[in-house]
C-alpha positions as CSV (number, residue, x, y, z in Angstrom):
1,X,-67.5,100.8,45.9
2,X,-68.9,101.7,49.3
3,X,-71.3,104.5,50.3
4,X,-70.5,107.3,52.7
5,X,-73.1,107.8,55.4
6,X,-72.9,109.8,58.6
7,X,-69.1,110.0,58.4
8,X,-68.5,106.3,57.7
9,X,-67.9,104.2,54.6
10,X,-70.5,101.4,54.5
11,X,-71.1,98.3,52.5
12,X,-74.4,96.5,52.1
13,X,-75.3,92.9,51.2
14,X,-77.5,94.1,48.3
15,X,-75.7,95.8,45.4
16,X,-76.6,97.9,42.4
17,X,-74.5,97.2,39.2
18,X,-73.0,100.1,37.3
19,X,-72.5,99.1,33.7
20,X,-70.8,100.7,30.7
21,X,-73.5,102.4,28.6
22,X,-71.6,101.4,25.4
23,X,-70.8,97.7,25.8
24,X,-72.7,96.9,29.1
25,X,-69.4,95.7,30.8
26,X,-69.5,95.9,34.6
27,X,-67.7,99.0,35.9
28,X,-68.4,98.6,39.6
29,X,-71.2,97.9,42.2
30,X,-72.6,100.2,44.8
31,X,-74.5,99.3,48.0
32,X,-78.3,99.5,47.9
33,X,-79.3,101.7,50.7
34,X,-82.4,101.2,52.8
35,X,-84.7,103.4,54.8
36,X,-82.4,103.2,57.9
37,X,-79.5,104.5,55.8
38,X,-81.6,107.4,54.6
39,X,-82.6,108.3,58.1
40,X,-79.0,108.2,59.3
41,X,-78.0,110.4,56.5
42,X,-80.7,113.0,57.2
43,X,-79.9,113.1,60.9
44,X,-76.2,113.5,60.0
45,X,-77.1,116.4,57.6
46,X,-79.0,118.2,60.4
47,X,-76.0,117.9,62.7
48,X,-73.7,119.0,59.9
49,X,-75.8,122.1,59.2
50,X,-75.5,123.2,62.8
51,X,-71.8,122.7,62.8
52,X,-71.4,124.6,59.5
53,X,-73.4,127.5,60.9
54,X,-70.7,128.0,63.6
55,X,-67.9,128.2,61.1
56,X,-66.5,131.5,59.8
57,X,-66.7,132.4,56.2
58,X,-62.9,131.8,55.9
59,X,-63.3,128.3,57.4
60,X,-66.0,127.4,54.9
61,X,-63.8,128.7,52.1
62,X,-61.0,126.4,53.2
63,X,-63.2,123.3,53.2
64,X,-64.6,124.0,49.7
65,X,-61.2,125.0,48.3
66,X,-59.6,121.8,49.6
67,X,-62.4,119.8,48.0
68,X,-61.9,121.5,44.6
69,X,-58.1,120.8,44.8
70,X,-58.8,117.1,45.5
71,X,-61.1,116.8,42.5
72,X,-58.6,118.7,40.3
73,X,-55.9,116.2,41.2
74,X,-58.1,113.4,39.8
75,X,-59.6,115.0,36.7
76,X,-58.3,112.4,34.3
77,X,-59.4,109.5,36.5
78,X,-62.9,111.0,37.1
79,X,-63.3,112.1,33.5
80,X,-62.6,108.5,32.3
81,X,-65.0,107.1,34.8
82,X,-67.8,109.5,33.7
83,X,-67.1,108.6,30.1
84,X,-67.5,104.9,30.8
85,X,-70.5,105.2,33.0
86,X,-72.5,107.6,30.8
87,X,-71.2,106.5,27.3
88,X,-69.8,109.9,26.6
89,X,-66.7,110.7,24.6
90,X,-63.6,111.2,26.9
91,X,-63.4,114.9,26.2
92,X,-66.9,115.4,27.6
93,X,-66.1,113.3,30.6
94,X,-63.0,115.4,31.3
95,X,-65.1,118.6,30.8
96,X,-67.6,117.5,33.5
97,X,-64.8,116.8,36.0
98,X,-63.2,120.2,35.3
99,X,-66.6,121.8,35.7
100,X,-66.9,120.2,39.1
101,X,-63.6,121.9,40.0
102,X,-64.9,125.2,38.8
103,X,-68.1,124.9,40.7
104,X,-66.4,124.1,44.0
105,X,-63.9,126.9,43.5
106,X,-66.7,129.4,42.8
107,X,-68.6,128.1,45.8
108,X,-65.5,128.6,47.9
109,X,-65.2,132.2,46.9
110,X,-68.9,132.8,47.4
111,X,-68.6,131.3,50.9
112,X,-66.5,134.4,51.8
113,X,-69.4,136.6,50.7
114,X,-72.3,135.1,52.6
115,X,-73.8,138.4,53.5
116,X,-77.1,140.2,53.1
117,X,-78.1,143.1,51.0
118,X,-80.0,146.3,51.2
119,X,-83.2,146.7,49.3
120,X,-84.8,150.0,48.4
121,X,-88.5,149.6,49.3
122,X,-89.6,152.8,47.6
123,X,-90.7,150.7,44.6
124,X,-93.9,150.3,46.4
125,X,-96.5,153.1,46.4
126,X,-96.1,153.8,50.1
127,X,-92.3,153.0,50.3
128,X,-90.9,156.5,50.4
129,X,-87.9,156.6,52.8
130,X,-88.0,152.9,53.6
131,X,-85.1,150.5,53.4
132,X,-85.0,146.7,53.8
133,X,-82.0,144.8,55.0
134,X,-81.5,141.1,54.7
135,X,-79.0,138.8,56.5
136,X,-78.1,135.5,54.9
137,X,-77.4,132.3,56.8
138,X,-75.5,130.3,57.9
139,X,-74.1,133.2,59.9
140,X,-73.5,133.2,63.6
141,X,-75.6,135.6,65.7
142,X,-73.7,138.9,65.9
143,X,-72.3,139.6,69.3
144,X,-73.2,143.0,70.6
145,X,-71.1,145.0,73.0
146,X,-72.1,144.3,76.6
147,X,-74.5,146.8,78.0
148,X,-76.1,147.5,74.6
149,X,-79.7,146.5,73.9
150,X,-80.0,143.4,71.7
151,X,-82.2,143.3,68.7
152,X,-84.5,140.3,68.8
153,X,-87.0,140.0,66.0
154,X,-90.4,138.6,66.8
155,X,-90.6,134.9,65.6
156,X,-93.4,133.8,63.3
157,X,-95.2,137.1,63.8
158,X,-95.3,140.6,62.6
159,X,-94.0,143.5,64.8
160,X,-96.4,146.0,66.4
161,X,-97.6,148.6,64.0
162,X,-95.9,151.4,65.9
163,X,-92.5,149.6,66.0
164,X,-92.8,148.6,62.3
165,X,-93.5,152.1,61.0
166,X,-91.1,153.8,63.3
167,X,-88.3,151.4,62.5
168,X,-88.7,151.9,58.7
169,X,-88.6,155.7,58.9
170,X,-92.4,156.3,58.7
171,X,-94.4,157.9,61.5
172,X,-96.7,155.6,63.4
173,X,-100.3,156.5,63.6
174,X,-100.9,159.1,66.3
175,X,-97.1,159.7,66.8
176,X,-96.1,163.1,65.4
177,X,-92.5,162.5,66.3
178,X,-92.4,159.2,64.4
179,X,-91.3,157.2,67.4
180,X,-87.9,158.8,67.4
181,X,-86.6,157.1,64.2
182,X,-88.8,158.9,61.7
183,X,-87.9,162.3,63.3
184,X,-84.2,161.5,63.3
185,X,-84.2,159.7,60.0
186,X,-82.7,156.5,61.4
187,X,-83.1,153.1,59.8
188,X,-83.5,150.0,61.9
189,X,-81.5,147.0,60.7
190,X,-84.4,144.6,60.4
191,X,-87.4,146.9,60.4
192,X,-88.5,146.1,63.9
193,X,-87.1,145.9,67.4
194,X,-87.7,146.8,71.0
195,X,-87.7,150.4,72.3
196,X,-85.1,151.6,74.8
197,X,-86.5,154.4,77.0
198,X,-83.7,155.8,79.1
199,X,-83.8,158.4,81.9
200,X,-82.8,162.0,81.5
201,X,-79.2,162.4,80.4
202,X,-79.4,159.4,78.1
203,X,-80.9,159.2,74.6
204,X,-84.4,160.6,73.9
205,X,-87.3,158.4,74.9
206,X,-88.5,156.2,72.0
207,X,-85.1,156.1,70.2
208,X,-84.4,152.8,68.4
209,X,-81.3,150.7,68.9
210,X,-79.7,149.5,65.7
211,X,-78.6,145.9,65.1
212,X,-75.1,146.5,66.4
213,X,-76.2,148.8,69.2
214,X,-75.0,152.0,67.6
215,X,-77.0,155.2,68.3
């Protein structure tokens, strides 16, 4: 047997024996990886994560669904191999192979539902009228209509107190209008963002842009 590293099937001079747990007969040998192989695998995983993040939910579903079908077509072979390697009865080996199919199928379905959730923050003492929104990843950065202000959260830092309170629907200190959002009851998608002050004829000064640029 070879090992799969960074898109290639590799063999190594040093081997690890895989023996039957019942009678110690040799089932197969596998290559003994070294530190260089581990580093290659890690670098490949990083590149793969970036590639996966660019896929749509449907494309991720197709990949996982195809993997489940391939495992399902070899359940008997895989179940027998598991039974020999681990010393289990054949029924348990088959059950593990079938469970792998179920796991991949369920993961495929969940890949179509990689989205966030809304969380009511009023469980806290000072959370009245506040709402939290999460966005799961991998998920491409949403493309906003041209001309709309883009939401860019502050990295590794907390938003300004005024923006934070206004965005969550609570008035900022010293701002009787609540920064526009509190007065209008708007909820900002991530709880912070930049202000868009437009001239007369546009929206009121201090009004917040939502994640998708909707007023």
